[in-house]
C-alpha positions as CSV (number, residue, x, y, z in Angstrom):
1,M,-10.1,7.0,29.0
2,I,-9.4,10.7,28.7
3,A,-12.7,12.8,28.8
4,P,-14.1,13.7,25.4
5,D,-14.1,17.5,26.3
6,E,-10.4,17.3,27.3
7,L,-9.5,15.4,24.2
8,E,-11.3,18.1,22.1
9,R,-9.4,20.8,23.8
10,Y,-6.1,19.2,23.4
11,L,-6.7,18.4,19.6
12,Q,-7.8,22.0,19.0
13,Q,-4.6,23.3,20.8
14,R,-2.4,21.1,18.7
15,T,-4.3,22.4,15.5
16,Q,-3.9,25.9,16.5
17,Q,-0.1,25.2,16.9
18,D,0.0,23.8,13.4
19,A,1.1,20.5,15.0
20,F,-1.8,18.3,14.0
21,S,-4.1,17.8,11.0
22,G,-6.4,14.8,10.6
23,V,-9.4,12.9,11.7
24,V,-9.8,11.2,15.1
25,L,-12.3,8.4,15.6
26,I,-12.5,6.3,18.9
27,T,-15.0,3.5,19.2
28,Q,-15.6,0.7,21.5
29,G,-17.4,-2.2,19.9
30,S,-20.3,-0.6,17.8
31,S,-20.4,2.5,20.1
32,Q,-18.7,5.7,18.9
33,L,-17.0,7.4,21.7
34,F,-15.4,10.3,20.1
35,A,-15.1,11.8,16.4
36,G,-13.5,15.1,15.3
37,A,-11.8,16.5,12.3
38,Y,-9.1,19.1,12.5
39,G,-6.9,21.2,10.3
40,Y,-6.6,20.8,6.6
41,A,-6.7,17.9,4.3
42,S,-4.8,20.2,1.6
43,R,-2.8,23.2,2.9
44,S,-2.1,24.6,-0.5
45,W,-5.9,24.7,-1.3
46,K,-7.1,25.4,2.3
47,V,-9.4,22.4,2.3
48,P,-10.4,21.6,5.7
49,N,-10.7,18.0,7.1
50,T,-14.2,16.7,7.5
51,L,-15.5,13.4,9.0
52,T,-16.2,12.1,5.8
53,M,-12.8,12.8,4.1
54,R,-11.0,10.1,2.3
55,F,-7.3,9.9,2.8
56,D,-4.6,8.3,0.7
57,T,-3.3,5.5,2.8
58,A,0.0,4.9,0.8
59,S,1.9,1.9,2.2
60,V,-1.0,1.0,4.5
61,T,-2.3,-0.8,1.4
62,K,0.4,-3.3,1.9
63,L,-1.8,-4.7,4.6
64,F,-4.7,-5.6,2.0
65,T,-2.2,-7.0,-0.2
66,A,-0.8,-9.4,2.3
67,V,-4.3,-10.3,3.4
68,A,-5.3,-11.1,-0.2
69,T,-2.2,-13.1,-0.6
70,L,-2.9,-15.3,2.6
71,Q,-6.6,-15.6,1.4
72,L,-5.3,-17.1,-1.8
73,I,-2.8,-19.3,-0.1
74,D,-5.7,-20.6,2.2
75,R,-7.6,-21.4,-1.0
76,G,-4.7,-23.4,-2.5
77,L,-4.1,-20.9,-5.4
78,L,-0.9,-19.9,-4.1
79,A,1.8,-21.2,-1.5
80,F,4.5,-19.5,0.5
81,D,7.1,-21.3,-1.6
82,T,5.4,-20.5,-5.0
83,P,8.3,-19.2,-7.2
84,V,7.4,-15.8,-8.5
85,I,9.4,-15.7,-11.8
86,D,7.8,-19.0,-13.1
87,F,4.4,-18.0,-11.9
88,L,4.5,-14.6,-13.6
89,G,6.6,-15.5,-16.6
90,L,9.2,-12.9,-15.9
91,Q,12.3,-14.9,-16.7
92,E,13.9,-12.1,-18.8
93,T,14.2,-9.9,-15.8
94,A,16.8,-9.3,-13.2
95,I,14.5,-10.8,-10.4
96,T,16.2,-13.9,-9.0
97,R,14.6,-17.1,-9.8
98,A,14.6,-18.4,-6.1
99,V,12.5,-15.5,-5.0
100,N,9.1,-16.8,-3.6
101,V,5.8,-15.4,-2.0
102,F,7.1,-15.7,1.4
103,H,10.3,-13.5,0.6
104,L,8.0,-10.9,-0.9
105,L,5.6,-10.8,2.1
106,T,8.6,-10.4,4.6
107,H,10.7,-8.0,2.6
108,T,13.6,-10.6,2.4
109,S,13.5,-11.1,-1.4
110,G,16.6,-8.8,-2.0
111,I,14.9,-7.6,-5.3
112,A,15.6,-4.0,-6.3
113,D,13.2,-1.4,-5.4
114,D,12.2,1.3,-8.1
115,A,13.8,4.0,-5.9
116,E,16.5,2.6,-3.5
117,E,16.0,5.3,-0.9
118,E,18.6,3.6,1.4
119,S,21.2,4.0,-1.3
120,G,20.4,7.6,-2.0
121,E,17.9,7.4,-4.9
122,V,14.9,9.8,-4.8
123,Y,11.5,8.5,-5.3
124,A,10.3,11.8,-6.9
125,D,13.1,11.3,-9.6
126,L,11.1,8.5,-11.1
127,W,8.4,10.8,-12.3
128,K,10.5,13.6,-13.8
129,T,9.8,12.2,-17.4
130,R,6.6,10.2,-16.6
131,A,3.4,11.3,-14.9
132,N,2.6,9.0,-11.8
133,Y,-0.8,8.8,-12.9
134,A,0.1,7.3,-16.1
135,V,0.8,4.2,-14.0
136,T,-2.7,2.8,-14.0
137,E,-2.3,-1.0,-14.0
138,T,-0.2,-3.2,-11.6
139,A,2.1,-4.4,-14.5
140,D,3.0,-0.8,-15.3
141,F,5.4,-0.5,-12.5
142,L,7.5,-3.5,-13.8
143,P,10.0,-1.3,-16.0
144,Q,10.8,0.7,-13.0
145,F,12.6,-2.1,-11.2
146,A,12.3,-5.5,-12.8
147,H,15.7,-5.1,-14.7
148,K,17.6,-3.5,-11.7
149,P,20.2,-6.0,-10.1
150,P,19.1,-7.4,-6.7
151,N,20.5,-6.3,-3.4
152,F,21.2,-9.7,-2.0
153,P,20.2,-13.3,-2.4
154,P,16.7,-14.2,-1.5
155,G,16.4,-15.1,2.4
156,Q,19.7,-13.6,3.1
157,G,18.8,-10.1,4.3
158,C,15.9,-7.8,5.0
159,R,15.2,-4.6,3.2
160,Y,12.0,-2.7,3.0
161,C,10.8,-3.1,-0.6
162,N,7.7,-1.5,-2.2
163,C,8.1,-3.4,-5.5
164,G,8.0,-6.8,-3.6
165,Y,4.2,-5.8,-3.0
166,V,3.9,-5.0,-6.6
167,L,4.9,-8.4,-7.5
168,L,2.5,-9.7,-4.9
169,G,-0.2,-7.6,-6.8
170,L,0.5,-9.3,-9.9
171,L,0.4,-12.7,-8.3
172,I,-3.1,-11.8,-6.8
173,E,-4.1,-10.9,-10.4
174,Q,-2.7,-14.2,-11.8
175,A,-4.1,-16.6,-9.3
176,S,-7.5,-15.0,-8.9
177,G,-8.2,-13.9,-12.5
178,L,-9.3,-10.4,-11.2
179,S,-7.5,-7.0,-11.2
180,Y,-5.8,-6.4,-7.9
181,R,-8.2,-3.5,-7.2
182,D,-11.3,-5.6,-8.0
183,Y,-10.0,-8.4,-5.8
184,V,-9.4,-6.2,-2.8
185,R,-12.8,-4.6,-3.3
186,Q,-14.7,-7.8,-3.5
187,Q,-12.8,-10.1,-1.1
188,I,-11.6,-7.5,1.6
189,F,-13.5,-4.2,1.5
190,A,-16.9,-5.7,1.0
191,P,-16.7,-8.4,3.6
192,A,-15.2,-5.9,6.2
193,A,-18.1,-3.4,5.2
194,M,-15.3,-0.9,4.4
195,L,-17.9,0.9,2.2
196,H,-16.0,4.1,1.6
197,A,-12.5,2.6,0.9
198,D,-11.6,2.4,-2.7
199,F,-8.7,2.9,-5.3
200,L,-9.2,6.4,-6.9
201,R,-7.3,7.7,-9.9
202,M,-5.3,10.8,-9.0
203,D,-6.0,12.3,-12.5
204,L,-9.8,11.9,-12.1
205,T,-10.5,13.0,-8.7
C-alpha cells in the first residue's frame, strides 16, 4: 500500500488543482489505515468536506433495494418470477403484465423510465412544474412513468432503468408491510451497523 503521507500529499495536490473533492477512508479489518477530507461538499456555499459529512449516494441506493428484494425472496414473500402488475394492482398502466421481479433487478423489464435519457429526455425537465422534494412516498413516482409505452418486451433487451427500482421499492413495501425507508433502516442499515446512513428529506435538511 502507498504510504499515508504520500497519499495525503497526492490528495492535497489534487484538491489544490480543483480535481478532487471528497472523503477518503481506507481500512483493513477493524483497523483504520487512512482517513482524510478534502475540498468542498458544496462549492456554492463553500462548505468544506469533513470526516463526518453525509453524502447523497443517489443510485448506490439500488444496492440496498436489491438486497431488500433478495431478503424478501429468501423469506418466501416474493419470488424472482412474481408478476409485478398483479402483485401491485397496476393493471391500468402501460407496464407489461409479463414484467417480473427478475426483470426489474436486471434492467431487462423494458418499462419506460421517467426520463429516457438515452432517447434525449432531460431528467431536470421532470421538475419544471413540480418540486422534486414533493415526491415523498415511493408511489409518488408512478405518474412520471407508469403510463409511458415500454421500450421492449420484458426479457428481450437490457436498458438501465431507475423506475424499475421504484417498482421494486413498492414491492418491498407491499410484501413487508413497511415503508421502503423503514424496511431498509431496520433490515439493512441496523444489522450492518450503518449508524449514520438514512433517508433525509431535501426540504428539511
